[in-house]
C-alpha positions in Angstrom: -0.3 0.4 -0.4 1.9 3.6 -1.1 0.1 6.2 1.1 -0.2 9.7 -0.5 1.4 12.8 -0.2 -1.0 14.1 2.5 -0.9 11.1 4.7 2.3 10.9 4.8 2.8 15.2 5.1 0.8 14.2 8.8 2.4 11.6 10.2 5.5 13.2 10.1 4.1 16.5 11.5 4.2 15.0 15.5 4.2 16.1 18.6 7.6 16.4 19.0 8.7 18.2 14.6 8.6 17.2 11.5 9.7 13.9 11.6 11.5 14.5 8.0 14.2 11.9 9.0 12.1 9.0 9.9 12.9 5.8 7.5 10.5 6.2 4.5 10.4 2.2 4.5 8.9 2.3 8.2 5.7 4.4 7.6 4.6 2.1 5.0 2.3 -0.6 5.6 4.1 -3.8 5.6 3.3 -6.1 2.1 1.9 -9.3 1.3 5.5 -10.5 0.0 7.8 -8.9 2.8 8.3 -11.7 4.9 6.8 -12.0 8.5 9.0 -11.0 10.9 10.5 -13.6 13.0 8.7 -14.7 15.8 11.0 -13.6 19.3 12.8 -16.0 20.8 11.0 -17.6 24.2 12.4 -16.1 27.6 13.0 -18.7 29.4 11.0 -19.0 32.6 12.8 -18.6 35.7 13.6 -21.3 38.1 11.5 -21.2 40.3 13.0 -20.7 43.8 12.3 -23.1 46.0 10.4 -21.7 49.0 11.8 -21.7 51.9 11.1 -24.2 54.5 9.6 -23.2 57.5 10.6 -22.1 60.8 9.5 -23.7 63.2 7.6 -21.6 66.3 9.3 -21.3 69.1 7.4 -23.7 71.6 5.2 -22.4 74.1 6.0 -23.1 77.8 4.8 -25.2 79.2 2.7 -24.1 82.3 3.5 -24.8 85.5 0.0 -25.7 87.7 0.7 -24.2 90.9 -1.7 -25.4 93.4 -4.2 -22.5 94.8 -5.7 -23.5 98.3 -9.4 -23.1 98.6 -11.0 -19.9 99.1 -12.3 -19.9 102.4 -16.2 -19.0 102.3 -16.7 -16.0 103.5 -19.2 -15.9 106.5 -22.7 -15.0 105.8 -24.2 -13.0 108.7 -27.2 -14.9 110.3 -29.7 -12.1 111.3 -31.4 -13.3 114.2 -34.7 -13.0 114.2 -36.2 -9.8 116.4 -38.3 -12.0 118.5 -36.1 -14.4 118.9 -33.5 -13.1 120.0 -35.6 -11.9 122.7 -36.4 -15.2 124.2 -34.1 -16.8 127.3 -32.3 -19.7 126.4 -33.0 -23.4 126.0 -33.2 -25.7 129.2 -30.4 -28.2 129.8 -31.9 -30.2 132.4 -35.7 -32.0 132.6 -37.1 -30.8 135.7 -41.1 -31.2 137.4 -42.7 -28.0 138.9 -45.2 -28.4 141.6 -47.4 -25.5 142.6 -48.7 -25.7 146.7 -51.1 -21.7 146.5 -52.8 -21.1 149.4 -56.4 -20.3 149.3 -57.6 -19.6 152.3 -60.1 -16.9 152.4 -58.0 -13.8 153.2 -56.2 -14.9 149.9 -59.2 -13.0 148.5 -57.1 -9.5 147.9 -54.3 -11.5 146.2 -56.1 -13.0 143.1 -55.2 -10.7 140.9 -51.1 -11.2 141.9 -51.1 -15.4 142.2 -52.9 -15.5 138.5 -50.2 -13.0 137.1 -47.3 -14.9 139.1 -48.4 -17.6 138.2 -48.8 -17.6 134.2 -45.8 -15.8 134.3 -44.1 -18.2 135.6 -45.5 -20.6 133.4 -45.2 -18.5 130.3 -41.4 -18.0 131.1 -40.7 -22.0 131.9 -42.9 -22.4 128.0 -40.3 -20.1 126.5 -37.1 -21.9 127.9 -38.7 -25.6 126.9 -39.8 -24.7 123.5 -38.6 -26.6 120.4 -36.1 -27.9 120.2 -35.4 -28.2 123.5 -33.9 -31.9 123.9 -35.5 -31.2 127.8 -39.3 -32.4 129.4 -40.5 -30.0 132.3 -43.7 -31.1 133.5 -46.2 -29.2 135.7 -49.1 -29.1 138.4 -51.1 -27.0 141.3 -52.0 -28.2 144.3 -55.0 -25.4 145.7 -55.6 -25.4 149.5 -57.2 -23.8 152.8 -58.9 -25.8 154.9 -57.7 -29.9 155.8 -61.3 -30.5 153.8 -60.5 -28.4 151.3 -57.1 -29.3 149.3 -57.7 -30.1 145.2 -53.8 -31.3 143.3 -54.5 -30.3 139.6 -52.7 -33.2 137.2 -49.7 -33.6 136.2 -49.5 -32.0 132.5 -46.3 -30.8 129.6 -45.6 -27.2 130.3 -46.6 -27.0 126.5 -50.2 -27.4 127.4 -50.7 -25.1 130.9 -53.1 -23.1 130.2 -53.2 -19.3 131.8 -54.9 -18.9 135.3 -58.2 -17.5 135.7 -60.2 -15.8 138.2 -62.8 -18.2 138.4 -60.0 -20.8 139.0 -59.4 -18.8 142.5 -61.4 -19.2 144.5 -60.9 -17.7 148.4 -62.4 -19.3 151.3 -61.3 -21.2 154.8 -58.4 -21.2 156.9 -55.4 -22.2 156.3 -54.2 -26.4 156.8 -50.8 -26.0 155.2 -49.1 -28.1 157.4 -51.3 -31.3 155.7 -51.4 -29.4 152.1 -47.6 -29.6 152.4 -46.9 -33.0 153.1 -49.0 -33.8 150.3 -47.0 -31.8 148.4 -44.1 -33.6 149.5 -45.3 -37.0 149.1 -46.2 -36.2 145.5 -42.9 -34.7 144.0 -41.5 -38.1 145.8 -43.7 -40.2 143.4 -43.8 -38.2 140.7 -40.6 -36.6 140.0 -38.6 -39.7 141.6 -35.0 -39.0 140.3 -35.9 -36.8 138.1 -35.1 -32.6 139.1 -38.0 -31.4 141.0 -39.1 -27.7 142.2 -42.1 -27.3 145.1 -43.1 -24.0 146.0 -45.2 -23.0 148.7 -47.1 -20.1 148.5 -48.9 -18.7 151.3 -49.6 -15.0 153.4 -50.6 -16.7 156.5 -49.6 -19.9 159.5 -50.7 -22.5 159.9 -54.2 -22.9 161.7 -56.4 -25.8 160.4 -54.5 -29.5 160.1 -55.4 -31.6 161.2 -52.8 -34.9 160.4 -49.2 -33.7 160.0 -47.5 -31.6 162.1 -44.6 -29.3 161.7 -42.1 -32.0 162.6 -43.8 -34.6 161.2 -43.2 -32.3 158.0 -39.7 -31.8 158.6 -38.6 -35.2 159.1 -40.6 -35.8 155.3 -38.3 -32.8 153.7 -35.4 -34.2 155.3 -35.8 -37.7 153.8 -36.2 -36.0 150.6 -33.5 -34.3 150.5 -31.2 -38.0 151.0 -33.7 -39.5 148.8 -34.0 -36.6 145.8 -30.7 -34.3 146.5 -32.1 -32.9 143.1 -35.1 -31.0 144.4 -36.5 -28.3 146.0 -38.5 -27.2 148.4 -39.4 -23.1 148.1 -41.1 -21.4 150.9 -42.5 -18.2 150.0 -45.2 -16.0 152.9 -46.5 -12.8 153.8 -46.9 -13.5 157.3 -44.3 -12.5 160.1 -44.0 -15.7 160.7 -43.5 -17.5 157.4 -38.8 -17.1 158.4 -39.4 -18.4 162.0 -41.8 -21.9 160.2 -39.3 -22.5 157.0 -36.2 -22.8 159.2 -38.6 -25.4 161.8 -39.3 -27.4 158.8 -35.6 -27.8 157.7 -35.8 -25.1 154.9 -32.2 -23.1 154.4 -32.5 -19.2 153.8 -31.6 -19.0 149.6 -34.7 -21.6 149.6 -37.0 -18.8 151.3 -38.8 -15.2 151.4 -40.5 -13.8 154.1 -43.0 -10.6 151.7 -44.4 -8.2 152.5 -48.0 -8.5 151.2 -47.8 -5.5 148.2 -45.1 -7.0 147.1 -46.2 -10.8 146.6 -46.2 -9.7 142.4 -42.1 -9.1 143.7 -42.3 -12.5 145.2 -43.5 -14.8 142.3 -41.0 -12.5 140.3 -37.7 -13.7 142.0 -38.9 -17.5 141.8 -39.6 -17.2 138.5 -36.1 -15.6 137.8 -34.8 -18.7 140.3 -36.3 -21.4 138.8 -35.3 -19.9 135.5 -31.4 -19.4 136.0 -31.3 -23.7 137.3 -33.4 -24.7 134.3 -30.3 -23.1 132.1 -27.5 -24.0 134.0 -26.2 -21.4 136.1 -27.0 -22.8 139.7 -27.9 -26.3 140.7 -30.9 -26.5 142.6 -33.8 -23.3 142.7 -32.3 -21.1 144.8 -32.6 -17.8 145.6 -30.0 -15.3 145.3 -29.1 -12.4 148.2 -30.9 -9.8 145.5 -33.8 -11.7 144.8 -34.1 -12.3 149.2 -32.8 -7.9 149.5 -35.8 -7.4 146.9 -38.8 -9.3 147.6 -38.3 -8.0 151.2 -36.3 -5.0 151.3 -39.6 -1.6 151.5 -37.8 0.7 149.1 -38.2 -2.2 146.5 -42.0 -3.2 147.0 -45.2 -2.1 145.1 -47.3 1.4 146.4 -50.2 -0.3 148.0 -53.2 -1.7 146.0 -55.9 1.0 145.5 -59.6 -0.8 146.9 -62.2 -1.6 144.1 -65.6 -2.6 144.6 -66.5 -5.6 143.5 -66.7 -6.6 139.8 -64.3 -4.1 138.8 -60.7 -5.3 138.3 -57.6 -4.0 138.6 -55.2 -2.4 135.5 -52.5 -4.2 134.9 -50.9 -4.1 131.3 -48.9 -7.0 132.0 -52.1 -9.8 132.6 -53.2 -12.5 130.7 -56.5 -11.9 131.7 -59.6 -10.1 130.1 -62.3 -8.7 132.7 -64.7 -12.4 132.0 -61.4 -13.8 133.9 -63.2 -11.8 136.9 -64.9 -13.0 140.0 -65.9 -12.7 142.3 -66.7 -13.9 146.2 -69.6 -12.9 148.3 -69.0 -13.4 151.9 -73.0 -14.3 151.5 -73.0 -17.3 149.2 -71.6 -20.6 149.9 -68.3 -20.9 148.2 -67.5 -24.7 147.2 -65.5 -27.1 149.3 -64.1 -30.5 149.2 -64.6 -33.6 150.9 -60.7 -34.9 150.7 -58.0 -34.5 149.3 -58.3 -36.1 145.7 -54.9 -37.3 143.1 
């Protein structure tokens, strides 16, 4: 193919100027007669570079297991129930309690104090022998006035004891104190042999109607009981001026007797509750009074104010009482009270 002059002129002009010296045979297109340009020799492939051997990684050090002491558990503070924290400690021994209560005519004005006092003793025992206490306690009440009016209630577990009410305390008659005490000692020997036992004798007077037993015979019974049952305690509590002498004459020592004023009857029952609590909790071997108990009961400055006179059927104000108004009873002097022909077990 032959290029025209105009085409050739355009080829000579380049962005770098006119290509006057450019060889003309290079500007012509190759013709069929021209041999093809020899093929370029193949460039030998580069020899493959051998892959580098992998560098072994540094071995991880074998971890050494160091035994770690087990962490001590964090103690969780035990939050006591508010009511539980106020309860007395559990009893550490069995106990049979026998209450010998004077209900002669002169005790009429003391019925409220007597009912409250006995209920507080029983109430404290119930707390000390509550579940899970492993020990047992029983209670029994012997009521007496004249020689033909001495009655003994059943021996029951403390958990079954019901509150004493005013209806349970009908006062009438005289004071057969030695007969009642002898019956109580005999009862304790039969029902509490080999078991810790406490007998309380509450009275406001002197003996004036015993027909079977005397002060001397009661003394012998108590002395025999001490030999056979050293775990038994007999406590004599009275408001009569003869109380100390009577207690001594029947063989009861000072730490087992209290002579209180008639106005301090609630205090006398309170120190009896405390003495019993100390015994069943293991603080003392027997139920006995401390010097503080004696001072509290017998010193005038610790005694209660005189009771306010009241008309029949008017219950006194007593904030700690477990009794309701329906529990009060009034025994008129014009109405004969119940009598019992003989002591019944």
